N, C-alpha and C positions, 0 to 999 in steps of 0.2 A: 486112356488116361482120364482120371476124374479130376476136373478142375473146379474145386469149390473155392472160388476166388475170394480173397480177403476183403473184409470190411464193407465195401460197397455192395457186394452180393447180398449181404445181410440187409443192407438198406433197401436194395432193389426188391428183394423178395419179402423180407420180414416187415418192413414198413408199409409196403403196399397192402399186405394182408392185414396189418394192424391199424390202418388209418382210422377206422371207426373207433377203435379202442384207444389209440394213441391220442385221442382227443382229450388228453389229460395231462398235465404236468405243469404246474406252476405253483406259485406260492412262495412268499418271501418271509424271511425271518426278521421281524422287527426288533432289532437290538439284542437278540439272543447271542450269548458268547459261546465259544467252543466248549463242548461238554454239556450244554444245555439239553433240555428234554422237551420234545413237543407235547402238546396236551393230549395226544392220542397215541396209543401203541398199536392201533390198527383195529380196534373193536368197531363193528358196524354201528353206524348211527352217531358216533362221537364226533365225527367231522362231517362237513357238508360243503356244498358249493363246488366251484370249478377251480382247478389249478392248471396253469399253462406251463408246459415244459418246452423250453427253447433249446434246440440242440444243433449240432452240425449234421450234415446229410447222411453220415454213416451210422447214426444211432439206430439200433434195432434190438428187440427182445423177442423171445420165442412166443409163439401164439398162446394166448391165454394168460400170460404172466401179468401183464398190465391190467387186464380185465379182473384178475383175481384181487389185485391191489384195490381196484375201484370198489369191488364188492365188499371187501373186508373193511375198507376205510370209510365208505360212504361218500367218497369224492368222485368227481368226474374229471378226467384228465384230457386236456387238449394239447396236441403236439404240433410245434412249429419248427421246421428245419430251415435254416437260413443260409446254408452253404458250407464251405470249408471252415475249419476252426479259426483261421485268420479272419475270414469274413464275419464269423460269429462274434468275435471279440470287437471288431470294428463297429458292428451294429449295437452291441451292448453299450459301448462307450458313447456312441452318438445318441442313444435313447435313454441315457442314465436317469434323466429327469422324468421320463415317461416310459417305464420299462416295458419291454416286449412281452413279458410274462412274469411268472413267479419263481420259477426254478430254471437254472441252466445246467446242461450237461454237455461236456465235450471241450470245454476250455482247458488248455493244457499248460504245462510248465514253460513253454516257449513264449506264450502270450499272456499268461494269467496275471503277471505283475502289472501289466498295463491296465487291465480291468479293475484290479484291486486298488491301484493308485487313483483311478477315476471315481472311486466310491460306488462301484456297481453293486457290491454285495453287502448283505448283513452277515455278520460272523455267525456260523453255526456248524457244528459237527455232531453226529449222533452220540448219544451218551455211551453206547456200548461198542463204539468203533474200536476195532483191534488196534492196539498201540503201534504195531508195525505198519499198519495201513495209514494210520494218522501221521506217522513220521514222514510219509511220502509227500506231504504237503510242502515241506521245506520252509526255510526262513522267509517270513513275510507273506506266506500264503496260508497261514493257519485258519483263516476265515473259510477255507474251502474243504470239501470232503473228497479225498482220493477215492476213485471208483475202479480205475484200471491203469495198467502200465504196459509198456512194450518198447522195443528197440526199433528205432527208425534206422534202416541200413540200406545200402546199395544191394540190390538183388540181381542175379544173372539167370538167364535161360540156359541152363547147363545142356539141355538137349540140343539147342541151337549150336552151341560151341562144339559139341561132340560131332554134330553133322557137318560142320564146317572145318572140322579138324584144326581148331584154333584153341589155344589154351585160354581159359577164362581168367579175368583179372581177379585179384584178391585184395587190393588196397586202393586207397584214394590215388596214390601216385601212379598206379598201373593204368588208370583211366586216361592218362595223358599220352600213353603209347600210341603212335600212329596206327598200330594194328587194330585199335578200337575206335578209329575215326568214324563219326556219324553213327555210332552205336548206342549212345547214352541219352536218356531222357529223364528229366527231373522236374518237379513242380516249382513254381516261382516262390521264393521265400517271402515275398511281399504279400501273397495272397493264400499261402498254404502253410499250415503248421509243420507237416513233414518236410516241406521245402526249407523252412526256417531252421528246422532241427538239423538238417544236413549242413546248412551254412554255419551253425554253431559248432557242429562237429569239426569242420575244417578250421574254424577259428581256434578251437582248443588244440587240434592236431598240429597246425602249421604256425600258429602264433600271429600276432598283430602284424608282423613284418612279412608274412608269407602267404596269407590266405587270398589276398586279392590277386597276386601273381598266379596262384594256383587256378583260380576261377577264370582268369584271362586265358590261360593255357588250355583249360578245359573247353572254353568257348571256341577257341581256335581249332580244337580237335573235333568240332562238329556237334557240340552239345545242343540238344533241343530242350526248350523250356515251355512247360504248359502252365495253365492257370491253377490247376488243382491236381491232387494225387490221383483221383479216379481217371482223369484224362490221360495222365502219364501211364498208368497201369493198364487200363482197359483199351485205350485207343492206340497206344504206341508200343507197348511191351509185347514182344513176340511170345513170351511165356504165359500170357493170360488166356490164350486160346481164342482171342477175339480178332485175329488178323493183323496184329501189330507187327512192325518190322524191326524194332530196336530191341536187342537182347540184354540190355543193361538198363535198369530202372531203379528209382528210389522207392522203396516200399518198407516192409516191416520184417523183423526176424521170424515172425509167425507165418509169413506168406507161404513159404515152402511146404508147410503142413497142409496146404489146401491145393497143392498141385502134385499130388501123389499119383503113382501109377495104379491101375486097376487092382493089382495084387497087393498093394500097400507096401511093397518092398523098397521103393525109392521115390524121391521127388524129382521132378523135371526142372526144378529151379533151386536156387540156393541163395542164402543171405550171406553177405561178406561181413563176418562178425568183427573185423578190424575197422569197420567204417561206421559204427553204430552210435547213436545218441539216445539215451534213455528218456522216453516220453511218459509223462504221467497225466492222465485226464481226470478232471474234477467235476463234481456237482456243487452248486452253490445256490443259496437263497438270494434272490434279487431284492435289493433295497427298494422299498415302496410297494411291496406286495400288498394286495388287498386280502390275502388269505394266509397270514403267517403260520398258523397252526397246520394248515394243509400243505404249505411249502415244506415245513420241517418233516412232516410225515412222508412226503414224497422223497426227500433226500434220504431219510431213514430207509425207505424201500430200496432205493438205488444202491445203498451200501449193505443191504441185507444179504443173508446167506443164499437165498433163492436167486437173486440177481447176480451175485458174485459167481455162483455156479453156472449161470447162463452166459456170462461174458465171453468165455473162450469160443463157444460155438456160435454166438450171435454177432459178436463184434470183433472176434479174432485178436483179442488182447489178453494179457495176463490179468486176472483179477487182483485188486489191491490187497485183499485179505489173503495172507500167506497160508492160511489153513484150508483154502479151497482146493479141492482136487482138480487136477488138470487132465486133459485128454492123453491117453497113453502114448499116441504118436508124437506128442510135442517134445518129449525127451529126445527123440531121434531127429525130428525135422524142424523143431521150432525153439531151440535153446536160446536163452538170453545171452548177451555178450558178457564175457567175464570181466572186461574192463571197458565199459562204454565211455565215450567222451562226455564231458560235462562242463557246463558253464553256470555259475551261481546265478540265481534269480535276480539279485541285486545288480550284477553285471549286465544281464540281459536287459533289465529295466533301464539302466543308464545309457546303454549303447544301441538298443534295438533299432531305432529310427536311423541312426548314423550308419550302422552296418548294412541295413537294407538299402539305404541310398547309395552307399559305396558299391554294394553288390550290383545294384541296378545300373549304375554308371559303367561298371566294368563289364558286365555280361550283356546287357540289353542295349546300352549306349544312349 
């Protein structure tokens, strides 16, 4: 079995290899409105200086891609990773008056409204952004540029269930069955954007009157909670090939495309497509940047065809641009959910802290 594990593998391999190159990514857009244009389209020498790119820990690009941007633009990019997307947003809000860098990547639709409301961003979208990609920003998030999207879903280790001769679950409700006691691990919604995405999915699925009761029952059935997605997937999930013991984990719909058998005929894991929440990740220019032109150019680069084509292999997400070709195996092993759960950004913004506090009281105590 070849396990090309999702997202953090790219961070672990790609970012380590790219650290000297990833010393680049910052730049804020001072007052530019969506549809504006940076002063450079990438010609060498038109831009200069350093831009700092602040990201979550799973950011990665293929070797040489960022270096090519530096060479063509004249910029030097510095990369700062600050943790999971939830931690990233918290840090951006806390440092809004003295920003950590110039550009951010990895803030998503579960947390983005908090940062937008705190005045973290200057509004900017690339002039040539595909309209379908731009529409992924959603109401109230038009200041941001969508870079990728994916479905956060419960995943199961199908090989484990076959070996144990136990039928795998398929729905949220199934996880409450005593047959699955002590088998599920999820990241904490307070610190993890995938964890918060699952909380939102249960709120949409079960309603205001049902989600707390559901999580209480899930906790009673032996739920394990970790701080972040990578802990849940790599340390605890049995299907990651890292010695974990729990065969049910919260991950992504794309994850099974990276746990395929050597002959490529099947995957040893599966995403439960009736449990998914659609996640969109954005890039944005940070308010107060010292290099607004460089910042806009870097956002343009992240939305460019070259980076969009690299997203599936490096960050295991669907590119925001629908014109981008996808790996052939994704149709079989990594389809998006037909009807993902959804909560409007305004609702998330209005209730985020309340929902997280109620979840914490219910599950953690």
